[in-house]
C-alpha positions in Angstrom: 22.6 -7.0 20.8 20.3 -7.8 23.8 16.7 -8.1 22.5 13.4 -8.9 24.1 10.7 -10.4 21.8 7.1 -10.0 23.1 4.8 -12.8 21.9 6.0 -16.3 21.2 3.6 -17.0 18.4 4.3 -17.5 14.8 6.1 -14.2 14.1 7.7 -13.9 17.5 9.1 -17.4 17.6 10.6 -17.1 14.1 12.0 -13.6 14.8 13.6 -14.7 18.1 15.2 -17.8 16.5 16.6 -16.0 13.5 18.0 -13.2 15.7 19.7 -15.8 17.9 21.1 -17.5 14.8 22.7 -14.2 13.9 24.4 -14.1 17.3 22.1 -11.8 19.3 20.9 -12.7 22.8 17.1 -12.9 23.0 14.6 -13.0 25.9 11.2 -14.3 24.6 8.2 -13.0 26.6 4.7 -14.6 26.7 1.9 -14.9 29.2 1.4 -18.5 28.1 3.5 -20.7 30.5 3.3 -23.6 28.1 5.1 -21.6 25.4 7.6 -20.2 27.9 8.5 -23.7 29.1 8.8 -25.1 25.6 11.3 -22.4 24.6 13.3 -23.0 27.8 13.3 -26.7 27.0 14.7 -26.0 23.6 11.5 -26.8 21.8 9.6 -24.8 19.1 6.2 -23.7 20.2 4.9 -23.8 16.6 5.3 -26.1 13.6 7.7 -24.4 11.1 10.3 -26.2 9.0 13.8 -25.6 10.5 12.6 -23.8 13.6 13.1 -26.7 16.0 16.8 -26.9 15.2 17.3 -23.1 15.5 15.6 -22.9 18.9 17.4 -25.9 20.3 20.8 -24.5 19.2 20.0 -21.0 20.6 18.9 -22.4 24.0 21.9 -24.7 24.2 24.2 -21.9 23.3 22.7 -19.6 26.0 21.5 -17.1 23.5 17.7 -17.7 24.0 15.5 -18.0 27.1 11.9 -17.3 27.8 10.0 -15.6 30.7 6.6 -14.3 31.6 8.1 -11.2 33.3 7.9 -8.1 31.1 9.9 -5.9 33.4 12.7 -8.4 33.7 12.9 -8.7 29.9 13.0 -4.9 29.3 15.5 -4.2 32.1 17.8 -7.0 30.7 17.7 -5.8 27.1 18.2 -2.7 25.0 15.5 -3.2 22.4 12.0 -4.8 22.6 10.2 -6.2 19.5 6.4 -6.6 19.8 5.0 -9.6 17.9 1.7 -10.2 19.7 -1.5 -11.1 17.8 -4.0 -8.6 16.4 -7.1 -10.7 15.7 -10.3 -9.6 14.0 -13.4 -8.7 16.0 -16.8 -10.0 14.9 -17.5 -6.8 13.0 -14.1 -7.0 11.1 -12.3 -4.3 13.1 -8.9 -5.0 14.5 -8.5 -6.1 18.1 -5.4 -4.2 19.4 -5.9 -5.0 23.2 -2.8 -7.3 23.3 -0.7 -4.7 21.5 -1.8 -2.0 24.0 -1.3 -4.2 27.0 2.3 -5.0 26.0 3.0 -1.4 25.1 1.8 -0.3 28.6 4.0 -3.1 30.2 7.0 -2.0 28.3 6.4 1.6 29.0 6.1 1.0 32.7 9.4 -0.9 32.7 11.1 1.9 30.7 10.0 4.4 33.4 12.1 2.5 35.9 15.1 2.1 33.6 18.1 4.4 33.4 19.4 3.3 30.0 17.7 4.4 26.8 15.4 1.7 25.4 14.0 1.1 21.9 10.5 -0.3 21.1 9.9 -1.9 17.7 6.5 -3.0 16.5 6.2 -6.0 14.2 2.5 -6.8 14.9 0.2 -6.1 12.0 -1.7 -2.9 12.8 -3.8 -0.5 10.7 -2.3 2.8 9.4 -2.3 5.4 12.1 -2.3 2.9 15.0 1.3 3.7 16.1 0.8 7.4 16.1 -2.7 7.5 17.5 -2.7 4.6 19.9 0.5 2.8 20.6 2.9 5.7 21.1 0.5 7.6 23.4 0.1 4.4 25.5 3.9 4.0 25.7 4.4 7.7 26.6 1.7 7.6 29.4 3.3 4.5 30.9 6.9 5.6 30.5 6.3 9.2 31.5 8.4 10.4 28.6 8.4 11.4 25.0 8.8 8.9 22.2 11.7 9.6 20.0 13.4 11.7 22.7 13.3 9.6 25.9 13.0 6.2 24.3 13.2 5.0 20.7 10.2 3.7 18.6 10.0 2.2 15.1 7.6 0.0 13.1 9.1 -3.0 11.3 6.4 -5.0 9.4 7.0 -8.7 8.8 6.5 -10.4 5.4 6.9 -14.0 6.6 4.9 -16.9 5.0 4.0 -19.9 7.1 6.0 -23.0 6.1 8.7 -20.8 4.5 9.2 -18.2 7.3 12.9 -18.8 8.0 13.8 -18.6 4.3 11.6 -15.5 4.0 13.4 -13.9 6.9 16.8 -14.3 5.3 15.7 -13.7 1.7 13.0 -11.0 1.9 11.6 -9.3 -1.2 11.9 -6.0 0.7 12.6 -4.7 4.2 10.6 -1.7 5.5 11.3 0.4 8.5 8.8 3.0 9.8 10.8 5.8 11.4 10.3 8.1 14.4 13.9 8.5 15.5 17.2 7.9 13.7 18.8 6.0 16.7 16.2 3.2 16.5 16.6 2.9 12.8 20.3 2.5 13.2 19.6 -0.4 15.7 17.3 -2.0 13.1 19.9 -1.6 10.3 22.4 -3.5 12.4 19.9 -6.3 13.0 19.4 -6.9 9.2 22.9 -6.0 8.0 23.7 -9.7 7.3 20.6 -10.2 5.1 22.0 -8.0 2.3 18.8 -6.1 1.4 18.8 -2.3 1.8 15.9 -1.3 4.0 13.3 1.2 2.7 12.8 3.8 5.5 9.5 5.7 5.5 7.3 7.3 8.2 5.5 4.8 10.5 2.0 5.3 8.9 3.3 4.5 5.5 5.0 1.4 6.8 1.7 0.3 8.4 -0.1 0.9 5.1 2.6 -1.1 3.2 1.9 -4.2 5.3 -1.9 -4.1 4.6 -1.4 -3.3 1.0 0.8 -6.3 0.6 -1.7 -8.7 2.2 -4.6 -7.2 0.2 -2.6 -7.5 -3.0 -1.9 -11.2 -2.3 -5.5 -11.9 -1.5 -6.5 -10.2 -4.7 -4.0 -12.2 -6.8 -5.4 -15.5 -5.3 -9.0 -14.6 -6.1 -8.1 -13.3 -9.6 -6.2 -16.5 -10.4 -9.1 -18.6 -9.1 -11.6 -16.6 -11.1 -9.6 -16.9 -14.3 -9.2 -20.6 -13.6 -13.0 -21.0 -13.2 -13.6 -19.3 -16.5 -10.9 -21.4 -18.2 -12.3 -24.6 -16.9 -15.7 -23.7 -18.2 -14.3 -23.3 -21.7 -12.0 -26.5 -21.5 -8.8 -24.4 -21.1 -6.0 -25.2 -18.7 -6.1 -22.2 -16.3 -2.6 -23.1 -14.9 -1.1 -22.7 -18.3 -2.8 -19.4 -18.9 -1.6 -18.0 -15.6 1.9 -19.4 -16.2 2.2 -17.5 -19.5 0.7 -14.3 -17.8 3.4 -14.5 -15.1 6.2 -14.9 -17.7 5.7 -11.3 -18.8 7.8 -9.3 -16.4 7.5 -6.1 -18.4 3.8 -5.5 -17.9 2.2 -8.3 -15.9 4.6 -8.9 -13.0 6.0 -5.4 -12.8 5.1 -1.9 -11.5 3.1 -1.3 -14.7 -0.5 -0.3 -14.0 0.2 -0.2 -10.2 0.3 3.6 -9.9 -2.7 5.2 -8.2 -4.4 7.6 -10.5 -7.4 8.0 -12.7 -9.7 5.4 -14.3 -8.6 3.0 -17.0 -9.9 3.3 -20.6 -9.0 2.9 -24.2 -10.0 0.5 -26.9 -9.0 -2.7 -25.1 -9.4 -2.9 -21.3 -13.1 -1.9 -20.9 -14.2 -3.8 -24.0 -12.3 -7.0 -23.2 -13.3 -6.9 -19.6 -17.0 -6.7 -20.6 -16.6 -9.5 -23.1 -14.9 -11.8 -20.7 -17.6 -11.2 -18.1 -20.3 -11.9 -20.7 -18.6 -15.1 -21.7 -18.4 -16.2 -18.1 -22.2 -15.6 -17.7 -22.9 -17.8 -20.6 -21.2 -20.7 -18.9 -22.6 -19.9 -15.5 -19.4 -18.8 -13.9 -19.5 -15.9 -11.4 -16.8 -13.2 -11.8 -17.0 -11.0 -8.7 -13.4 -9.8 -9.1 -13.8 -8.8 -12.7 -17.2 -7.2 -11.9 -15.6 -5.2 -9.1 -12.9 -3.9 -11.4 -15.5 -2.2 -13.5 -17.3 -0.9 -10.5 -14.1 0.5 -9.1 -13.4 2.2 -12.4 -16.8 3.9 -12.3 -16.1 5.0 -8.7 -12.9 6.6 -9.8 -14.7 8.6 -12.4 -17.3 9.7 -9.8 -14.4 10.7 -7.5 -12.9 12.9 -10.1 -16.2 14.6 -10.9 -16.9 15.3 -7.2 -13.4 16.7 -6.7 -14.1 19.2 -9.5 -17.6 20.0 -8.1 -16.1 20.7 -4.7 -14.1 23.6 -6.0 -17.2 25.6 -6.8 -15.7 26.6 -10.2 -18.0 26.6 -13.3 -15.4 27.6 -15.9 -12.9 24.7 -16.3 -9.7 23.9 -18.2 -9.1 20.3 -19.0 -5.6 19.2 -20.0 -5.8 15.9 -21.9 -8.6 14.1 -23.7 -7.2 10.8 -25.2 -7.0 7.9 -22.8 -3.2 8.1 -22.3 -0.3 10.4 -23.4 1.2 10.3 -26.9 -1.9 8.9 -28.6 -5.0 10.5 -30.2 -7.3 7.5 -29.3 -10.4 8.8 -27.6 -12.3 5.5 -27.5 -13.6 4.9 -24.0 -11.2 7.5 -22.6 -12.1 8.3 -19.0 -11.3 11.9 -19.7 -14.0 12.0 -22.5 -16.4 10.5 -20.0 -15.5 13.1 -17.4 -15.8 15.9 -19.9 -19.2 14.6 -21.0 -20.4 14.5 -17.4 -19.2 18.0 -16.7 -20.9 19.4 -19.8 -24.1 17.6 -18.9 -24.0 19.4 -15.6 -23.7 22.8 -17.2 -19.9 23.4 -16.7 -18.1 25.5 -19.3 -15.1 23.6 -20.5 -12.0 24.4 -22.6 -9.8 21.4 -23.5 -6.2 21.2 -24.7 -4.6 18.0 -25.9 -1.6 18.3 -28.1 -2.4 14.9 -29.8 -6.0 15.6 -30.6 -7.2 17.9 -33.4 -10.9 17.8 -34.3 -10.1 18.4 -38.0 -7.7 15.4 -38.1 -10.0 12.8 -36.5 -10.9 9.8 -38.7 -12.5 6.4 -38.5 -13.5 4.9 -35.2 -12.1 7.9 -33.3 -14.3 10.4 -35.3 -17.3 8.2 -34.8 -16.7 8.0 -31.1 -16.4 11.8 -30.8 -19.5 12.4 -32.9 -21.6 10.2 -30.6 -20.1 11.3 -27.3 -18.8 14.9 -27.8 -20.4 16.3 -30.9 -19.5 19.8 -29.9 -15.8 19.0 -29.5 -14.7 21.5 -32.1 -15.8 24.4 -30.0 -14.2 23.0 -26.8 -10.7 22.4 -28.1 -8.1 25.1 -27.8 -4.6 25.4 -29.3 -2.4 25.8 -26.2 -2.1 25.5 -22.4 -2.4 29.3 -22.2 -5.7 29.3 -24.0 -7.0 26.5 -21.8 -6.0 28.4 -18.6 -7.4 31.7 -19.8 -10.5 32.5 -17.7 -10.5 29.1 -16.1 -11.6 29.0 -12.5 -10.1 25.5 -12.0 -7.8 23.3 -14.0 -8.1 19.5 -14.4 -4.8 17.8 -15.3 -5.6 14.5 -17.0 -2.4 13.8 -19.0 1.2 13.6 -17.8 3.2 15.1 -20.7 5.3 18.1 -21.6 2.3 20.3 -21.6 1.6 19.5 -17.9 5.2 20.0 -16.8 5.5 23.0 -14.5 1.8 23.8 -14.7 1.2 23.5 -10.9 4.1 25.7 -10.0 3.2 28.2 -12.8 -0.3 28.7 -11.5 1.2 29.3 -8.1 -1.8 28.4 -6.0 -4.0 31.0 -7.6 -6.2 28.6 -9.5 -7.5 25.3 -8.0 -5.9 22.3 -9.7 -7.3 18.7 -9.8 -4.5 16.4 -10.7 -5.5 13.0 -12.0 -2.0 11.8 -13.0 0.5 13.3 -10.4 2.6 15.5 -12.7 5.0 16.1 -9.8 5.9 13.1 -7.6 6.7 15.4 -4.7 3.3 17.1 -4.6 0.5 16.0 -2.2 -3.0 17.4 -1.8 -2.6 20.8 -0.1 -4.7 23.9 -0.4 -5.6 24.7 -4.0 -3.8 21.5 -5.3 -5.9 18.3 -5.0 -4.5 14.9 -6.2 -7.0 12.2 -6.8 -5.1 9.5 -4.8 -2.4 11.5 -3.0 
């Protein structure tokens, strides 16, 4: 394929070199004459292991050249990949001026081109930037409609400096943000030799995936550092602790707990998080990440309460009370906390939980209920039907057999606040409101 790569920085240089290695012909475009000359001399414009050899080989083989002429690059290729920088402004916002400038240049060149052209964004941009900013700029300059008159896609990069070439050929995942099928087919052909099946989503989701990845990596680094600080303060090897944590692929390094939803609770997580933070204070170690975890949990409780309040309903049905399905453990259940808050605000509440019967509560469970929900016996009902009877809104707090089909069954007649996503295909719409979707 004939490809133009705009921006000969870190991502652009690696992308161009790897495409040439796979047999494609690439025109690299940059406003910096130094970078253009370096490429044409067979030199890598950045320091990256293995990149010098790839670029030298590509230039010698006639598969790679560089220019500062955008129009020449677009007219001589069938697909353009944008890899220009998106730096931070002083206030933390994203500076997209370079992205927009290149989009306008490409669009102008497309307007004077007879053949169909494809534009692929690799620059890191916030969710919504393609739809709200980049595509309108392309359409204005090209005088056409994206997806119809020219192709557009978003293809986020997940390349780490110093291992970028290895990451390109052995990615954890490949994500394509789709507008038109034709451009996706072009991208599939570009990555066919890599052997990883691309995940195709809408462009806004693809943009969000890139930011979520980077935020997750930053959080992991800060979490590991914080645990290391606490461990050092208690004469423990933090590296050994984290090595063992990472050896658990069932819960720790896995999708477990990484599903957006309601707050955490139960007899372990809140208690142990508080205890670890207290221990850190006694050895003068700050724990901002762990502190933020508790704050975020409180915010999720507040979010659920305000979602209920926004319905205007006063008579409520609550499905679920224990902190997770298939258990009767009510200790520090976020659903108990939510019920307590609603009752305190004067809401009338009927609760159904197939695992919780007031007459069968014993021990710590009974003590917790007596201190938090002493009137539980009059709130519990025996079935979903009883819970729904007379309710002006329903709160789904447990994903189990009792919740299955409840959204469809109520048919939009009764507002539903879903804290667990009982149906993976449902998103907030009209009378149905998911807490994170």
